[in-house]
A tleap script that builds the chain and sets N, CA, C and O, in Angstrom:
source leaprc.protein.ff14SB
mol = sequence {
  NMET ILE SER VAL TYR ARG ARG GLY ARG ILE
  TYR TRP ILE ARG GLY SER VAL GLN GLY VAL
  PRO ILE PRO TRP GLN SER LEU GLY THR GLN
  PHE LYS ASP ILE ALA ALA GLN LEU ALA ALA
  LYS PHE GLU LEU GLU TYR THR THR ALA LEU
  SER THR ALA LEU GLY PRO ILE CYS ARG GLU
  PHE LEU GLU SER ALA ARG VAL ARG VAL LYS
  PRO SER THR LEU GLN LYS SER MET PHE VAL
  PHE LYS ARG PHE GLY CGLU
}
set mol.1.N position { 3.416 12.746 10.032 }
set mol.1.CA position { 3.658 14.025 10.210 }
set mol.1.C position { 5.395 13.688 10.501 }
set mol.1.O position { 5.880 13.324 11.572 }
set mol.2.N position { 5.966 13.882 9.483 }
set mol.2.CA position { 7.848 13.133 9.486 }
set mol.2.C position { 8.624 14.161 9.541 }
set mol.2.O position { 8.435 15.137 8.815 }
set mol.3.N position { 9.719 14.079 10.507 }
set mol.3.CA position { 10.798 15.254 11.135 }
set mol.3.C position { 11.926 14.859 10.325 }
set mol.3.O position { 12.030 13.715 9.882 }
set mol.4.N position { 12.619 15.605 10.155 }
set mol.4.CA position { 13.736 15.864 9.194 }
set mol.4.C position { 15.280 16.376 11.024 }
set mol.4.O position { 15.527 17.483 11.504 }
set mol.5.N position { 15.834 15.038 11.403 }
set mol.5.CA position { 16.872 15.420 12.358 }
set mol.5.C position { 17.682 15.204 11.874 }
set mol.5.O position { 17.804 14.203 11.168 }
set mol.6.N position { 19.038 16.534 12.171 }
set mol.6.CA position { 20.747 15.973 11.487 }
set mol.6.C position { 21.281 15.343 13.207 }
set mol.6.O position { 21.299 15.984 14.257 }
set mol.7.N position { 21.641 13.997 12.986 }
set mol.7.CA position { 22.331 13.250 13.835 }
set mol.7.C position { 24.195 12.977 13.286 }
set mol.7.O position { 24.432 12.290 12.292 }
set mol.8.N position { 25.318 13.619 14.098 }
set mol.8.CA position { 26.730 13.692 13.271 }
set mol.8.C position { 25.751 14.117 12.104 }
set mol.8.O position { 24.616 14.595 12.084 }
set mol.9.N position { 26.637 13.753 11.172 }
set mol.9.CA position { 26.771 14.304 9.653 }
set mol.9.C position { 25.684 14.319 8.850 }
set mol.9.O position { 25.355 15.227 8.086 }
set mol.10.N position { 24.861 12.781 9.137 }
set mol.10.CA position { 23.746 12.468 8.337 }
set mol.10.C position { 22.684 12.946 8.585 }
set mol.10.O position { 22.653 13.554 9.655 }
set mol.11.N position { 21.393 12.910 7.779 }
set mol.11.CA position { 20.271 13.299 8.426 }
set mol.11.C position { 19.175 11.721 8.626 }
set mol.11.O position { 19.168 10.581 8.161 }
set mol.12.N position { 18.553 12.332 9.361 }
set mol.12.CA position { 17.422 10.726 9.701 }
set mol.12.C position { 16.122 11.607 9.675 }
set mol.12.O position { 15.940 12.814 9.521 }
set mol.13.N position { 15.373 10.644 9.865 }
set mol.13.CA position { 13.669 10.953 9.886 }
set mol.13.C position { 12.987 10.019 11.153 }
set mol.13.O position { 13.571 9.037 11.611 }
set mol.14.N position { 12.138 10.321 11.464 }
set mol.14.CA position { 11.384 9.553 12.405 }
set mol.14.C position { 9.892 10.933 12.756 }
set mol.14.O position { 10.026 12.152 12.649 }
set mol.15.N position { 8.693 10.231 13.141 }
set mol.15.CA position { 7.367 10.891 13.245 }
set mol.15.C position { 6.224 9.739 12.868 }
set mol.15.O position { 6.388 8.608 13.325 }
set mol.16.N position { 5.560 9.904 12.391 }
set mol.16.CA position { 3.867 9.534 12.133 }
set mol.16.C position { 3.640 9.569 10.463 }
set mol.16.O position { 4.137 10.401 9.705 }
set mol.17.N position { 2.812 8.519 10.110 }
set mol.17.CA position { 1.948 9.027 9.155 }
set mol.17.C position { 0.803 7.739 9.719 }
set mol.17.O position { 0.701 6.606 10.189 }
set mol.18.N position { 0.023 9.069 9.194 }
set mol.18.CA position { -1.853 8.612 9.309 }
set mol.18.C position { -1.844 7.559 10.568 }
set mol.18.O position { -2.699 6.674 10.575 }
set mol.19.N position { -0.961 7.639 11.551 }
set mol.19.CA position { -0.877 7.793 12.968 }
set mol.19.C position { 0.015 5.982 13.377 }
set mol.19.O position { 0.254 5.250 14.337 }
set mol.20.N position { 0.239 6.064 11.638 }
set mol.20.CA position { 1.730 4.704 12.253 }
set mol.20.C position { 2.888 5.488 12.286 }
set mol.20.O position { 3.404 6.122 11.366 }
set mol.21.N position { 3.346 5.336 13.821 }
set mol.21.CA position { 4.801 5.298 13.815 }
set mol.21.C position { 5.959 4.742 13.295 }
set mol.21.O position { 6.266 3.573 13.059 }
set mol.22.N position { 6.644 5.968 13.135 }
set mol.22.CA position { 7.958 5.859 11.938 }
set mol.22.C position { 9.341 5.921 12.767 }
set mol.22.O position { 9.735 7.026 13.142 }
set mol.23.N position { 9.973 4.937 13.017 }
set mol.23.CA position { 10.619 5.013 13.668 }
set mol.23.C position { 11.691 5.986 13.464 }
set mol.23.O position { 11.273 6.903 12.758 }
set mol.24.N position { 13.206 6.179 13.893 }
set mol.24.CA position { 14.668 6.720 13.460 }
set mol.24.C position { 14.841 5.692 12.035 }
set mol.24.O position { 14.961 4.469 11.960 }
set mol.25.N position { 14.803 6.619 11.104 }
set mol.25.CA position { 15.516 5.772 9.919 }
set mol.25.C position { 16.813 7.043 9.810 }
set mol.25.O position { 16.935 7.965 10.616 }
set mol.26.N position { 17.666 6.806 8.648 }
set mol.26.CA position { 18.991 7.256 8.655 }
set mol.26.C position { 18.190 7.483 6.529 }
set mol.26.O position { 17.885 6.487 5.872 }
set mol.27.N position { 18.110 8.350 6.195 }
set mol.27.CA position { 18.352 9.087 5.057 }
set mol.27.C position { 20.074 9.134 3.861 }
set mol.27.O position { 20.405 9.179 2.676 }
set mol.28.N position { 20.735 9.074 5.431 }
set mol.28.CA position { 22.092 8.522 3.979 }
set mol.28.C position { 22.487 9.537 3.174 }
set mol.28.O position { 22.921 9.274 2.052 }
set mol.29.N position { 22.391 10.911 3.649 }
set mol.29.CA position { 22.812 11.888 3.194 }
set mol.29.C position { 22.921 12.822 4.317 }
set mol.29.O position { 22.323 12.824 5.393 }
set mol.30.N position { 24.140 13.909 3.666 }
set mol.30.CA position { 24.261 14.920 4.929 }
set mol.30.C position { 23.501 16.220 4.014 }
set mol.30.O position { 22.733 16.896 4.698 }
set mol.31.N position { 23.546 16.361 3.517 }
set mol.31.CA position { 22.538 18.058 2.359 }
set mol.31.C position { 20.932 17.798 2.951 }
set mol.31.O position { 20.109 16.883 2.922 }
set mol.32.N position { 20.999 18.798 3.348 }
set mol.32.CA position { 19.470 19.019 3.778 }
set mol.32.C position { 18.663 19.143 2.865 }
set mol.32.O position { 17.623 18.541 3.132 }
set mol.33.N position { 18.637 19.875 1.460 }
set mol.33.CA position { 17.476 19.958 0.849 }
set mol.33.C position { 17.234 18.411 0.213 }
set mol.33.O position { 16.082 17.977 0.207 }
set mol.34.N position { 18.408 17.532 -0.357 }
set mol.34.CA position { 18.290 16.320 -0.777 }
set mol.34.C position { 17.114 15.151 0.827 }
set mol.34.O position { 16.366 14.173 0.812 }
set mol.35.N position { 17.675 16.129 1.917 }
set mol.35.CA position { 16.921 15.218 3.249 }
set mol.35.C position { 15.482 15.245 2.987 }
set mol.35.O position { 14.634 14.362 2.857 }
set mol.36.N position { 15.458 16.665 2.944 }
set mol.36.CA position { 13.440 16.865 2.262 }
set mol.36.C position { 12.726 16.346 1.674 }
set mol.36.O position { 11.533 16.049 1.733 }
set mol.37.N position { 13.980 16.154 0.691 }
set mol.37.CA position { 13.719 15.259 -0.485 }
set mol.37.C position { 12.852 13.941 0.084 }
set mol.37.O position { 11.644 13.868 0.313 }
set mol.38.N position { 13.768 13.054 0.212 }
set mol.38.CA position { 13.898 11.863 0.260 }
set mol.38.C position { 12.837 11.478 1.369 }
set mol.38.O position { 12.310 10.365 1.370 }
set mol.39.N position { 12.387 12.971 2.821 }
set mol.39.CA position { 12.039 12.625 3.244 }
set mol.39.C position { 10.071 12.933 2.883 }
set mol.39.O position { 9.170 12.412 3.541 }
set mol.40.N position { 9.942 13.556 2.111 }
set mol.40.CA position { 8.606 13.621 1.372 }
set mol.40.C position { 8.388 12.578 0.642 }
set mol.40.O position { 7.246 12.136 0.765 }
set mol.41.N position { 9.110 11.983 -0.125 }
set mol.41.CA position { 9.296 10.971 -0.974 }
set mol.41.C position { 8.588 9.724 0.163 }
set mol.41.O position { 7.442 9.275 0.151 }
set mol.42.N position { 9.579 9.434 0.971 }
set mol.42.CA position { 9.125 8.070 2.126 }
set mol.42.C position { 7.262 8.298 2.921 }
set mol.42.O position { 6.383 7.539 3.329 }
set mol.43.N position { 7.467 9.895 2.771 }
set mol.43.CA position { 5.810 10.005 3.387 }
set mol.43.C position { 4.476 9.817 1.780 }
set mol.43.O position { 3.289 9.543 1.607 }
set mol.44.N position { 5.036 9.985 1.407 }
set mol.44.CA position { 4.152 9.672 0.050 }
set mol.44.C position { 4.409 8.270 -0.027 }
set mol.44.O position { 3.590 8.130 0.881 }
set mol.45.N position { 4.678 7.417 -0.196 }
set mol.45.CA position { 4.748 5.966 -0.341 }
set mol.45.C position { 4.223 5.304 0.637 }
set mol.45.O position { 3.688 4.195 0.655 }
set mol.46.N position { 4.466 6.267 1.663 }
set mol.46.CA position { 3.329 5.324 3.066 }
set mol.46.C position { 2.166 5.497 3.376 }
set mol.46.O position { 1.372 4.681 3.843 }
set mol.47.N position { 2.004 6.716 3.094 }
set mol.47.CA position { 0.521 7.375 2.574 }
set mol.47.C position { 0.168 6.468 1.656 }
set mol.47.O position { -0.378 5.480 2.148 }
set mol.48.N position { 0.283 6.461 0.557 }
set mol.48.CA position { -0.142 5.272 -0.910 }
set mol.48.C position { -0.203 4.436 -0.508 }
set mol.48.O position { -1.190 3.780 -0.838 }
set mol.49.N position { 1.063 3.606 0.804 }
set mol.49.CA position { 0.459 1.698 1.138 }
set mol.49.C position { -0.760 2.056 1.830 }
set mol.49.O position { -1.840 1.540 1.542 }
set mol.50.N position { -0.624 2.875 2.683 }
set mol.50.CA position { -2.373 3.197 3.134 }
set mol.50.C position { -3.916 2.961 2.411 }
set mol.50.O position { -4.970 2.401 2.713 }
set mol.51.N position { -3.259 3.901 1.047 }
set mol.51.CA position { -4.755 3.975 0.360 }
set mol.51.C position { -5.214 2.900 -0.349 }
set mol.51.O position { -6.361 2.863 -0.793 }
set mol.52.N position { -4.139 1.715 -0.544 }
set mol.52.CA position { -4.710 1.040 -1.821 }
set mol.52.C position { -5.757 0.633 -1.747 }
set mol.52.O position { -6.683 1.215 -1.181 }
set mol.53.N position { -5.841 -0.708 -2.437 }
set mol.53.CA position { -7.358 -1.340 -2.400 }
set mol.53.C position { -7.643 -1.888 -1.072 }
set mol.53.O position { -8.765 -1.801 -0.573 }
set mol.54.N position { -6.549 -2.507 -0.431 }
set mol.54.CA position { -6.694 -3.338 1.029 }
set mol.54.C position { -6.493 -1.771 2.080 }
set mol.54.O position { -6.116 -2.061 3.216 }
set mol.55.N position { -6.643 -0.592 1.902 }
set mol.55.CA position { -6.549 0.371 2.643 }
set mol.55.C position { -7.481 0.196 4.278 }
set mol.55.O position { -6.980 0.028 5.390 }
set mol.56.N position { -8.826 0.298 3.945 }
set mol.56.CA position { -9.758 -0.085 5.337 }
set mol.56.C position { -9.185 -1.483 6.160 }
set mol.56.O position { -9.137 -1.599 7.385 }
set mol.57.N position { -8.840 -2.323 5.332 }
set mol.57.CA position { -8.522 -3.118 6.243 }
set mol.57.C position { -7.495 -3.196 6.523 }
set mol.57.O position { -7.337 -4.137 7.301 }
set mol.58.N position { -6.056 -2.351 6.162 }
set mol.58.CA position { -5.028 -2.390 7.018 }
set mol.58.C position { -5.096 -1.330 7.355 }
set mol.58.O position { -4.164 -1.011 8.094 }
set mol.59.N position { -6.101 -0.249 7.070 }
set mol.59.CA position { -5.598 0.942 8.538 }
set mol.59.C position { -6.596 0.042 9.393 }
set mol.59.O position { -6.044 -0.020 10.492 }
set mol.60.N position { -7.663 -0.617 9.451 }
set mol.60.CA position { -8.377 -1.191 10.877 }
set mol.60.C position { -6.788 -2.117 11.344 }
set mol.60.O position { -6.416 -1.915 12.500 }
set mol.61.N position { -6.185 -2.778 10.749 }
set mol.61.CA position { -5.111 -3.745 11.685 }
set mol.61.C position { -4.308 -2.529 12.263 }
set mol.61.O position { -4.323 -2.213 13.453 }
set mol.62.N position { -3.748 -2.016 11.479 }
set mol.62.CA position { -2.762 -0.958 11.739 }
set mol.62.C position { -2.744 -0.504 13.184 }
set mol.62.O position { -1.935 -0.706 14.089 }
set mol.63.N position { -4.234 0.379 13.107 }
set mol.63.CA position { -4.826 0.903 14.321 }
set mol.63.C position { -5.110 -0.292 15.822 }
set mol.63.O position { -4.664 0.017 16.927 }
set mol.64.N position { -5.705 -1.297 15.654 }
set mol.64.CA position { -5.480 -2.347 16.382 }
set mol.64.C position { -4.321 -2.853 16.988 }
set mol.64.O position { -4.021 -3.208 18.127 }
set mol.65.N position { -3.715 -2.779 15.823 }
set mol.65.CA position { -2.328 -3.427 16.411 }
set mol.65.C position { -0.897 -2.020 17.118 }
set mol.65.O position { -0.030 -2.319 17.939 }
set mol.66.N position { -1.008 -1.106 16.715 }
set mol.66.CA position { -0.387 0.151 16.726 }
set mol.66.C position { 0.199 0.294 18.353 }
set mol.66.O position { 1.232 0.895 18.650 }
set mol.67.N position { -0.826 -0.492 19.444 }
set mol.67.CA position { -0.404 -0.192 20.942 }
set mol.67.C position { 0.149 -1.062 21.603 }
set mol.67.O position { 0.824 -0.971 22.629 }
set mol.68.N position { -0.350 -2.523 20.579 }
set mol.68.CA position { 0.084 -3.929 20.933 }
set mol.68.C position { 1.672 -4.363 20.423 }
set mol.68.O position { 2.321 -5.345 20.784 }
set mol.69.N position { 1.944 -3.616 19.755 }
set mol.69.CA position { 3.352 -4.791 18.693 }
set mol.69.C position { 4.647 -3.054 18.594 }
set mol.69.O position { 4.567 -1.825 18.575 }
set mol.70.N position { 5.779 -4.274 18.559 }
set mol.70.CA position { 6.716 -3.084 18.733 }
set mol.70.C position { 6.567 -2.186 16.947 }
set mol.70.O position { 5.859 -2.583 16.021 }
set mol.71.N position { 7.524 -0.871 16.942 }
set mol.71.CA position { 7.412 -0.491 16.417 }
set mol.71.C position { 7.947 -0.777 14.719 }
set mol.71.O position { 7.432 -0.197 13.763 }
set mol.72.N position { 9.143 -1.850 14.597 }
set mol.72.CA position { 9.605 -2.741 13.712 }
set mol.72.C position { 8.647 -3.156 13.570 }
set mol.72.O position { 8.255 -2.555 12.571 }
set mol.73.N position { 7.588 -4.073 13.972 }
set mol.73.CA position { 6.896 -4.988 13.206 }
set mol.73.C position { 5.696 -4.527 13.274 }
set mol.73.O position { 4.788 -5.358 13.286 }
set mol.74.N position { 5.366 -3.114 13.335 }
set mol.74.CA position { 4.528 -2.306 12.504 }
set mol.74.C position { 5.148 -2.068 11.426 }
set mol.74.O position { 4.459 -2.173 10.411 }
set mol.75.N position { 6.219 -1.782 11.293 }
set mol.75.CA position { 6.886 -1.354 10.228 }
set mol.75.C position { 6.704 -2.063 9.058 }
set mol.75.O position { 6.162 -1.664 8.028 }
set mol.76.N position { 7.293 -3.361 9.332 }
set mol.76.CA position { 7.541 -4.681 8.429 }
set mol.76.C position { 5.977 -5.004 7.863 }
set mol.76.O position { 5.581 -5.106 6.702 }
set mol.77.N position { 5.105 -5.146 9.395 }
set mol.77.CA position { 3.923 -5.016 8.463 }
set mol.77.C position { 3.344 -3.793 7.458 }
set mol.77.O position { 2.799 -4.345 6.502 }
set mol.78.N position { 3.280 -2.555 7.354 }
set mol.78.CA position { 3.487 -1.693 6.281 }
set mol.78.C position { 3.973 -2.696 5.177 }
set mol.78.O position { 3.287 -3.332 4.377 }
set mol.79.N position { 5.341 -2.673 5.339 }
set mol.79.CA position { 6.304 -3.259 4.107 }
set mol.79.C position { 5.107 -4.437 3.386 }
set mol.79.O position { 4.978 -4.489 2.163 }
set mol.80.N position { 4.310 -5.313 4.294 }
set mol.80.CA position { 3.691 -6.207 3.603 }
set mol.80.C position { 2.934 -6.196 2.398 }
set mol.80.O position { 3.054 -6.817 1.342 }
set mol.81.N position { 1.892 -5.094 2.924 }
set mol.81.CA position { 0.843 -4.479 3.121 }
set mol.81.C position { 1.270 -3.815 1.790 }
set mol.81.O position { 0.672 -4.100 0.753 }
set mol.82.N position { 2.214 -3.004 1.802 }
set mol.82.CA position { 2.435 -2.399 0.290 }
set mol.82.C position { 2.953 -3.624 -0.477 }
set mol.82.O position { 2.110 -4.130 -1.216 }
set mol.83.N position { 3.677 -3.973 -0.465 }
set mol.83.CA position { 4.042 -5.745 -1.595 }
set mol.83.C position { 2.595 -6.308 -1.931 }
set mol.83.O position { 2.417 -6.407 -3.145 }
set mol.84.N position { 1.578 -6.679 -1.187 }
set mol.84.CA position { 0.178 -6.949 -1.340 }
set mol.84.C position { -0.096 -6.250 -1.968 }
set mol.84.O position { -0.144 -6.828 -3.054 }
set mol.85.N position { -0.429 -4.976 -2.143 }
set mol.85.CA position { -1.110 -3.577 -2.714 }
set mol.85.C position { -0.745 -3.903 -3.954 }
set mol.85.O position { -1.662 -3.720 -4.755 }
set mol.86.N position { 0.701 -4.508 -4.642 }
set mol.86.CA position { 0.990 -4.316 -5.744 }
set mol.86.C position { 0.228 -5.132 -6.151 }
set mol.86.O position { 0.136 -5.340 -7.361 }
savepdb mol mol.pdb
quit
């Protein structure tokens, strides 16, 4: 579950998607309704990336690597899996 937070004037997201931690990321907006839409889109994209044809392999790797690597490395791995799935 991704949560939307306000830090200063800008909204940020943080949380996890299907057990994969998502570090703080700026949404680049100061409007709450737009931030909620962007957060929902972000969560949908990550969920879709986990459900690709390589989904079971990716999920297994991410579950085993989740406790051993930094969140930024995990995020880059998600990006690579998503691109590879396309």
